C-alpha positions in Angstrom: 14.1 32.1 -31.9 15.3 29.8 -34.7 14.6 26.1 -35.3 17.6 25.2 -33.1 16.1 27.1 -30.1 18.6 30.0 -30.2 17.4 33.5 -29.5 18.7 36.4 -31.5 18.5 40.1 -30.4 16.8 42.6 -32.6 19.7 44.7 -34.1 17.3 47.4 -35.4 18.4 50.8 -34.3 16.0 52.3 -31.7 14.1 55.4 -32.8 14.6 58.7 -31.0 10.9 58.5 -29.9 11.6 55.0 -28.5 14.6 56.2 -26.6 12.7 59.2 -25.2 9.8 57.0 -24.2 12.2 54.6 -22.4 14.0 57.5 -20.6 10.6 58.9 -19.5 9.6 55.5 -18.1 12.9 55.2 -16.2 12.5 58.7 -14.9 8.9 58.0 -13.7 10.0 54.7 -12.1 12.8 56.4 -10.2 10.4 59.1 -8.9 7.9 56.4 -8.0 10.5 54.4 -6.0 11.8 57.6 -4.2 8.2 58.5 -3.4 7.4 55.0 -2.1 10.5 55.0 0.1 9.6 58.5 1.4 6.0 57.6 2.2 6.8 54.3 3.8 9.4 55.8 6.1 7.1 58.6 7.4 4.8 57.7 10.3 3.9 61.3 11.2 0.4 61.5 9.8 0.0 65.1 8.9 3.5 65.2 7.4 2.8 62.1 5.4 -0.4 63.5 3.9 1.2 66.8 3.0 4.1 65.0 1.3 1.7 63.0 -0.7 -0.2 66.1 -1.9 2.9 68.0 -2.8 4.3 65.0 -4.7 1.2 65.0 -6.8 1.5 68.7 -7.5 5.1 68.4 -8.5 4.8 65.2 -10.6 1.5 65.9 -12.3 2.0 69.7 -12.8 -1.3 70.6 -11.1 -2.1 73.6 -8.9 -4.9 72.1 -6.9 -5.0 68.8 -5.0 -7.1 67.6 -2.1 -7.5 64.4 -0.1 -10.6 62.9 1.5 -9.9 60.5 4.4 -11.8 58.6 7.0 -11.6 60.8 10.1 -10.9 57.9 12.5 -10.1 54.2 12.5 -13.7 53.5 13.5 -15.4 56.3 11.5 -16.0 55.2 7.9 -17.3 58.5 6.4 -14.9 60.5 4.3 -13.9 64.0 5.3 -11.9 66.7 3.5 -8.6 66.2 5.4 -6.2 68.5 3.5 -6.2 70.6 0.4 -3.4 72.5 -1.4 -3.6 75.3 -4.0 -7.0 76.7 -3.1 -7.7 80.3 -2.1 -10.2 79.2 0.6 -9.5 77.4 3.9 -12.1 74.6 3.9 -13.6 73.2 7.1 -13.2 69.5 7.9 -16.7 68.4 7.1 -18.2 65.1 5.9 -18.1 64.9 2.2 -18.9 61.3 1.3 -20.8 58.8 3.5 -19.5 55.2 3.6 -22.7 54.0 2.0 -22.6 56.5 -0.9 -22.7 55.1 -4.5 -19.4 56.9 -5.3 -17.5 55.2 -2.4 -18.9 51.8 -3.6 -17.9 52.5 -7.2 -14.3 53.5 -6.2 -13.9 50.5 -4.0 -14.7 48.3 -6.9 -12.8 50.3 -9.5 -9.6 51.5 -7.7 -8.1 53.2 -10.7 -7.6 56.9 -11.6 -10.6 58.2 -13.6 -11.6 61.6 -14.9 -14.3 63.5 -13.1 -16.2 64.1 -16.3 -16.2 60.4 -17.1 -17.8 59.7 -13.6 -20.4 62.4 -14.3 -21.7 60.2 -17.2 -22.9 57.7 -14.6 -26.3 58.9 -13.3 -26.1 57.0 -10.0 -23.0 59.0 -9.0 -24.2 62.5 -9.9 -25.4 63.5 -6.4 -22.1 62.4 -4.8 -20.0 64.1 -7.4 -21.8 67.4 -6.8 -20.6 67.2 -3.2 -16.9 67.4 -4.3 -17.5 69.8 -7.2 -16.3 72.8 -5.1 -12.8 71.3 -5.2 -12.7 71.5 -9.0 -11.6 68.0 -9.5 -10.3 66.8 -12.9 -9.0 63.5 -11.9 -10.3 61.2 -9.1 -7.8 58.7 -7.7 -9.0 56.1 -5.1 -6.5 55.1 -2.3 -7.2 51.5 -1.7 -5.3 49.3 0.8 -6.1 45.6 0.7 -9.9 45.4 0.5 -10.6 48.8 2.0 -10.9 52.3 0.5 -8.6 54.5 2.6 -9.2 57.8 0.9 -9.9 59.7 -2.3 -7.3 61.9 -4.0 -8.6 64.7 -6.2 -6.4 66.5 -8.7 -7.3 69.7 -10.5 -6.5 70.6 -14.0 -2.9 70.5 -15.3 -1.1 73.8 -15.5 0.0 73.0 -19.0 -3.6 72.1 -20.0 -4.8 68.9 -21.6 -5.6 65.6 -20.0 -3.6 63.0 -18.2 -1.8 60.5 -20.3 -2.0 56.7 -19.8 1.5 56.8 -18.3 0.5 59.5 -15.9 -2.6 57.6 -14.9 -0.5 54.5 -14.3 1.9 56.6 -12.2 -1.0 58.0 -10.1 -2.4 54.4 -9.6 0.9 53.3 -8.1 1.2 56.5 -6.1 -2.3 55.8 -4.7 -1.3 52.3 -3.7 1.8 53.4 -1.9 -0.2 56.3 -0.3 -3.0 54.0 0.8 -0.6 51.6 2.6 1.4 54.5 4.1 -1.8 56.3 5.3 -3.1 53.1 6.9 0.2 52.4 8.7 0.6 56.0 9.8 -3.0 56.1 11.1 -2.5 52.8 13.0 0.6 54.3 14.6 -1.3 57.5 15.4 -4.1 55.6 17.0 -1.6 53.8 19.2 -0.3 57.1 20.5 -3.7 58.8 21.1 -5.9 58.6 24.2 -9.2 57.2 22.9 -11.4 59.5 25.0 -9.7 62.9 24.6 -7.8 62.4 21.3 -4.7 63.8 23.0 -1.4 61.9 23.1 -0.9 59.3 25.8 1.5 59.5 28.7 4.1 57.2 27.1 4.2 59.3 23.9 4.5 62.4 26.0 7.7 61.1 27.6 9.2 60.1 24.3 8.5 63.5 22.7 9.6 65.5 25.7 13.0 63.8 25.7 13.3 64.5 22.0 12.4 68.1 22.4 14.8 68.5 25.4 17.6 67.2 23.2 16.6 69.5 20.3 16.5 72.4 22.6 20.0 71.8 23.8 21.3 71.1 20.2 19.9 74.3 18.7 19.8 76.4 21.9 16.1 76.9 21.4 13.6 77.6 24.2 11.3 74.9 25.3 8.4 75.2 27.8 6.0 72.8 29.5 2.5 73.2 30.8 1.1 70.9 33.5 -2.7 71.5 33.8 -5.3 70.1 36.1 -9.1 70.5 36.2 -10.0 72.0 39.5 -12.1 70.0 42.0 -12.8 67.3 39.3 -13.5 64.5 41.9 -16.2 66.7 43.4 -17.6 67.4 39.9 -17.8 63.7 39.2 -19.4 62.9 42.5 -22.0 65.6 41.8 -22.8 65.1 38.1 -21.6 61.6 37.4 -18.7 60.1 35.5 -20.4 60.4 32.1 -20.7 64.1 32.6 -17.1 64.1 33.8 -16.0 62.3 30.7 -17.8 64.8 28.5 -15.9 67.7 30.3 -12.6 65.9 29.7 -13.3 65.6 26.0 -14.4 69.3 25.7 -11.4 70.6 27.6 -9.2 68.5 25.3 -11.0 69.9 22.2 -10.3 73.4 23.5 -6.6 72.6 23.7 -6.5 71.1 20.3 -8.2 74.1 18.7 -6.2 76.8 20.5 -2.7 75.3 20.3 -0.3 75.5 17.4 0.4 72.5 15.1 4.0 72.1 16.6 2.6 72.0 20.2 2.1 68.6 21.7 -1.0 68.3 24.0 -1.1 65.1 26.1 -3.4 63.5 28.6 -1.0 63.0 31.5 -3.4 61.0 33.6 -6.9 61.3 35.0 -8.0 64.9 34.8 -4.4 66.2 34.3 -3.0 67.4 31.0 0.5 68.3 29.8 1.4 70.5 26.9 4.9 70.6 25.3 5.6 74.0 23.8 8.7 73.9 21.4 10.4 77.2 20.6 8.6 78.9 23.4 10.0 81.0 26.3 8.6 81.1 29.8 6.9 84.4 29.3 5.3 83.3 26.0 4.2 80.0 27.6 2.6 82.0 30.4 0.5 83.9 27.9 -0.6 80.6 26.3 -1.5 79.2 29.7 -3.6 82.3 30.6 -5.4 82.1 27.3 -6.3 78.4 27.8 -7.4 79.1 31.4 -9.7 81.9 30.3 -11.2 79.9 27.5 -12.0 77.0 29.8 -13.4 79.3 32.5 -15.8 80.9 30.0 -16.8 77.7 28.2 -20.4 76.4 28.7 -20.2 72.7 29.2 -23.3 70.9 28.0 -25.1 67.9 29.4 -27.4 69.3 32.1 -30.5 71.5 32.0 -28.2 74.5 32.3 -24.6 75.0 31.2 -21.9 73.8 33.6 -18.6 75.5 34.2 -15.2 74.2 35.3 -11.8 75.8 35.7 -8.2 74.7 35.3 -5.0 75.4 37.1 -1.7 75.5 35.2 1.9 75.3 36.1 4.5 76.5 33.6 8.3 75.8 33.4 11.0 76.5 30.8 13.6 73.9 30.2 16.9 74.6 31.8 19.6 72.1 30.9 21.7 73.1 34.0 18.8 72.1 36.3 16.7 69.7 34.2 19.2 66.9 33.7 16.3 64.4 33.3 12.7 64.4 32.2 11.6 63.8 35.7 13.3 67.0 37.0 11.7 69.1 34.2 8.3 67.7 34.8 8.7 68.1 38.6 9.4 71.8 38.3 6.3 72.3 36.1 4.3 70.2 38.5 5.5 72.2 41.5 4.3 75.3 39.7 0.9 73.6 39.2 0.5 73.0 42.9 1.5 76.6 43.5 -1.4 77.7 41.2 -3.7 75.5 43.3 -2.5 77.0 46.6 -3.2 80.5 45.1 -6.9 79.6 45.0 -7.1 77.5 41.8 -8.1 78.8 38.3 -4.6 80.4 38.3 -1.4 80.2 36.3 1.9 79.9 38.1 5.4 80.2 36.6 8.3 78.0 37.9 11.3 79.9 39.1 
């Protein structure tokens, strides 16, 4: 700017290095914007987390990446939720407690930092040993507002060497996008889950069943539905009390969650009745799934008394037929009719709808 207040542009020719640096920043910004849009538009929790991890692998050129998350909206300890690029399948165990020094440090310093740098802080040594099996090179906090939502761990770069300041800045913004997206997705997930059983609620069941019926018609893919009921549950409650009954509901739900596929949709239909949507599944295949669930529940020792308790379930199975099932109510009714047939057969049975 001269004495007259006029501004002149620098006419110096930009260097090749300067141009390449600017192009690199534009490229990173474009990727960051695309990632932010992708994360913010995805409310399916597992899909969101997987997208976040694969984005880090692709952008940072690392082979290994893991994410520690709070298991539930009211559980503040951090669990290993998902990991990519490892030979082992890790169990979902507590890694960091909410009161741990490392959690406190990352809450107050929400920026990407090297694992080795953290190791120089004596107070964090014990916590860092807990995550050492994940071979972290870079530790990236996911902080939303004033709360630490998760911790992203990146392994060494495939190309070797450390992370540049530009890459750390990129990771910082990825973490901010990721934290908000994880928080929104978790809140959405919590609104669709039954608090007691952790199965989907009835309203969500209806929405997803309509979606799967449309998808089945569009792609001519099989779709089956299980309607399940705990046998003599009222009598069980009257005998052992509602607290014991609630415990049984939770354990039956846990059995369903562990045994079913990721694409299956287990729901609490109401009371002691459950429904399971089985995409890409024929009637005979659904019958096999139902028999497996029935046997597992029958053999399962339910705790809470001096000796183990046992319950059984009855299951009705129907395959979606567009010619007959012109509405969700008709499809559910056919499966429900098969359920009552299973009960009439003596309970602890599986019946297939015609």
